[in-house]
C-alpha positions in Angstrom: -25.1 63.2 56.1 -24.6 60.7 53.4 -27.7 59.9 51.1 -28.9 56.4 50.8 -30.5 54.2 48.6 -32.6 50.8 49.5 -32.6 47.4 46.8 -33.7 44.1 47.0 -31.6 41.4 47.0 -27.7 40.9 48.4 -24.9 43.1 48.0 -23.6 42.9 44.6 -27.1 42.1 43.1 -28.1 43.2 39.6 -29.9 45.9 42.0 -27.1 47.0 44.1 -24.9 47.6 40.2 -28.4 49.9 39.3 -27.8 51.8 42.2 -24.7 52.7 41.5 -25.2 53.4 38.2 -27.5 55.5 38.8 -27.1 57.0 42.2 -23.1 56.3 42.3 -23.1 59.2 45.3 -25.3 57.0 47.3 -24.6 54.3 50.2 -26.2 51.5 48.2 -28.2 49.6 51.5 -29.4 45.6 50.6 -33.2 45.0 52.2 -34.3 41.7 52.1 -37.5 41.9 50.1 -39.6 44.9 47.8 -42.2 45.5 50.8 -39.4 46.0 53.2 -37.3 48.6 50.2 -40.5 50.3 50.1 -41.2 50.7 54.1 -37.7 51.4 54.7 -38.1 54.1 52.1 -41.9 55.5 53.5 -40.2 56.0 56.7 -37.0 58.2 56.1 -34.6 55.5 57.1 -33.5 56.0 53.0 -33.7 58.7 50.6 -34.8 56.3 47.6 -35.4 52.7 46.6 -34.2 50.8 43.7 -36.7 48.5 42.5 -37.0 46.3 39.3 -39.9 46.5 37.3 -39.6 44.4 33.8 -36.8 42.0 32.1 -36.2 42.0 28.1 -36.4 38.3 28.5 -38.7 37.6 31.1 -41.1 40.5 30.9 -41.9 42.0 34.2 -42.1 41.5 37.8 -45.6 41.3 39.3 -45.3 41.5 42.6 -43.7 45.2 42.2 -46.8 46.3 39.9 -49.4 45.3 42.9 -47.1 46.9 45.1 -46.5 50.7 43.5 -50.6 51.9 43.9 -50.2 51.5 47.3 -46.8 52.1 48.4 -47.2 55.5 49.1 -43.9 56.3 47.4 -43.4 58.3 44.2 -41.5 57.3 40.7 -38.5 59.6 40.4 -36.4 58.2 38.1 -35.8 55.0 36.0 -32.6 53.0 35.3 -32.0 50.5 32.6 -28.9 48.0 32.8 -27.9 45.8 30.7 -27.6 42.4 32.5 -23.9 40.7 32.3 -23.4 37.4 33.6 -20.2 36.3 34.3 -19.0 33.1 35.9 -17.5 33.9 39.0 -14.8 31.1 40.7 -12.1 30.9 43.5 -8.7 32.6 43.2 -6.8 30.8 40.9 -9.0 28.4 40.2 -9.6 27.6 36.0 -12.2 27.3 33.8 -11.9 23.8 33.3 -12.1 22.9 37.1 -15.0 23.8 37.4 -18.0 21.3 37.6 -20.6 23.1 38.7 -22.4 26.7 38.7 -24.7 28.4 40.9 -27.0 31.2 40.7 -30.8 32.4 40.4 -32.9 29.5 37.9 -33.6 32.7 35.7 -29.7 33.2 35.3 -28.6 29.7 34.8 -31.5 29.4 32.0 -29.7 32.7 30.3 -26.6 30.6 29.9 -27.3 27.2 28.8 -25.2 27.1 25.3 -21.9 28.5 27.3 -22.7 25.8 30.3 -23.3 22.8 28.4 -21.0 23.9 26.1 -17.8 23.5 29.6 -20.3 20.7 30.2 -20.9 22.8 33.8 -23.7 21.5 36.0 -26.7 23.7 36.9 -27.1 24.4 40.5 -30.1 26.5 41.6 -29.4 29.2 44.1 -31.6 31.3 45.7 -30.5 34.9 44.2 -27.2 35.9 42.0 -25.1 37.8 44.8 -26.3 35.1 47.1 -24.6 31.9 45.2 -21.4 34.4 45.0 -20.9 34.4 48.9 -22.4 30.9 49.1 -19.4 29.9 46.7 -16.9 31.9 48.3 -18.0 30.8 51.5 -18.0 26.6 50.2 -14.2 26.9 49.4 -14.3 24.3 46.7 -13.0 25.5 43.1 -15.0 22.7 41.2 -18.0 24.7 42.7 -18.7 28.3 40.4 -22.0 31.4 40.8 -23.2 33.1 37.8 -23.2 36.8 39.2 -21.8 40.2 38.6 -18.5 41.3 38.3 -19.8 43.7 41.4 -20.4 40.8 43.4 -16.7 38.8 42.3 -15.3 42.3 43.7 -17.1 42.2 46.8 -16.9 38.0 47.7 -13.6 38.3 47.0 -13.4 35.6 43.2 -12.3 35.9 40.3 -14.1 36.3 37.0 -13.1 33.5 34.6 -15.6 33.8 32.0 -17.2 37.5 31.1 -20.7 38.0 29.6 -21.7 34.7 29.0 -25.1 35.1 28.6 -26.7 33.9 25.7 -28.6 36.3 24.5 -26.9 39.9 24.4 -29.3 42.6 24.6 -30.7 40.7 27.7 -31.6 43.9 30.1 -33.6 45.0 33.0 -35.2 48.4 34.2 -35.5 49.6 37.3 -38.1 52.1 38.7 -36.6 55.0 41.1 -39.2 55.6 43.9 -39.3 58.1 46.4 -41.5 59.6 49.6 -41.9 62.9 47.8 -42.7 63.7 44.1 -40.7 65.3 41.5 -42.9 67.6 39.2 -40.3 69.6 37.5 -38.9 68.7 33.5 -35.8 67.5 33.5 -33.2 65.5 30.9 -32.4 65.6 28.2 -34.8 62.3 26.7 -38.2 64.1 27.2 -40.1 63.0 30.4 -42.2 59.9 31.2 -45.3 60.1 33.2 -46.9 56.9 34.8 -50.2 55.8 36.4 -53.0 52.8 37.0 -56.5 53.3 36.5 -59.1 51.2 36.4 -62.3 51.4 34.0 -65.9 52.2 34.4 -68.1 48.7 34.5 -69.4 49.7 30.8 -69.1 48.6 27.2 -66.3 49.8 25.3 -64.8 51.4 28.6 -61.5 50.7 28.0 -61.6 51.7 24.1 -62.8 55.1 24.9 -60.6 55.8 27.5 -57.7 54.9 25.4 -59.0 57.5 22.5 -58.2 60.8 24.2 -54.5 59.9 23.9 -54.8 58.8 19.7 -56.6 61.8 19.2 -54.4 64.5 21.2 -51.2 63.1 20.0 -49.9 61.5 23.5 -47.7 58.5 23.0 -48.8 55.6 24.9 -45.7 53.8 25.4 -46.9 50.8 28.1 -50.4 49.5 29.1 -49.9 46.3 31.0 -53.5 44.7 32.9 -53.6 42.7 36.1 -55.8 41.4 38.5 -57.0 43.0 42.0 -57.3 41.2 44.8 -57.5 37.5 42.7 -61.1 38.4 41.3 -61.4 37.5 38.0 -63.8 41.0 36.8 -61.6 43.4 39.0 -58.6 44.7 37.1 -56.3 47.3 36.5 -54.1 48.8 34.2 -50.2 50.2 34.4 -49.6 52.8 31.8 -46.9 54.9 30.5 -47.0 58.0 28.7 -44.4 60.4 27.0 -44.5 63.8 28.1 -45.8 65.7 31.7 -48.5 66.1 33.2 -48.7 69.8 32.7 -48.9 69.7 28.9 -52.0 70.5 27.4 -52.1 67.3 25.4 -51.7 65.2 28.3 -54.3 66.9 30.4 -56.7 66.5 27.7 -56.2 63.6 27.4 -56.4 62.3 31.1 -59.3 64.6 30.9 -61.0 62.4 29.2 -59.7 59.3 30.7 -61.4 60.5 33.5 -64.4 59.9 32.1 -64.1 56.0 31.9 -62.5 55.4 35.1 -63.6 54.6 38.7 -60.1 55.0 39.9 -57.0 56.8 38.4 -53.7 57.6 40.7 -50.2 59.4 38.8 -47.7 57.2 40.2 -44.2 59.6 39.4 -43.4 61.9 36.2 -39.6 61.1 35.7 -36.9 61.7 32.8 -36.5 59.1 30.1 -33.5 57.1 30.3 -31.3 57.5 27.8 -31.8 53.5 27.0 -35.6 53.7 26.3 
C-alpha cells in the first residue's frame, strides 16, 4: 500500500515540492487548509503532513504556531525548500508577449525587479499553483503566472524565465508531522527538539526559565512568543533546542525549565536538516 503525505494548497505548490524532496517515495495529497491537513493525518487517512512554519523573507507562518500544540501530531522531521520563482505561460509564448503575471501577493512582491524591467503588470491570485492552473484555463498568451517548475509540469505551461526572485536566498522551512512520535536518534547533522511552554506569573520567570539552557550548555536556536486566546497577558512560547531529550544536559535544562512554567509540552524530536 502506497504511503501518503498531505500538504495544504493546489498540486504544484511549494509545499508539494517539499513533499517530493523530503519523501519522493510517498504519494503527495493536496488539501484546502492547514486544519484539513492536520485532521487527515490524525484520522490516519495519510501517514504524514508537510506544514510550512517559516520563510526567510517573510518570517513565521502564524497559523501553524497556534495549531501545533493542540493538533495531536508530533514533529518527526523538517525540510528546507529554496523558493525558486519562475514565469510560466502557455506553450509557445515569448517573453515579450506577456503583459501580466498572476500569483500569490507574497511571490509578486519577491519579483518586483524582474516584473518592472519587463513592464509586466502584477495580478493577485489566491495562491501560486492555483494561479498557474488559472492561466492554463484562460488560454491567453498575454497572461502568465509566477510559480514553481513543478506547477509548469503539472499544468502544461512553458517556463519563460527561471529563478527570477529578487533575493537568491529565499527559503521556506517545513515541519513534517506524524500521529506517532519518533524518538530514535537519526540523521547525520544532530537532533533538534521542539516544545511549547507558558511561564508562571512570577517576576523574571522567562529569564529564570532560560537560565538552565545556558548553564547546561544547551543551544537554543529559536524562541518565539505569541498570544493565546486573544489575551495580551496569556503568552505562549515556541522553542527549539539542539539535542535529544535523553541527553544529560538537555534533561537538566528541561527539568529547570519545568520549575518556572505552568505548561510544558514537547512537540517532537527530529534530525536537523543539512540546510539548517
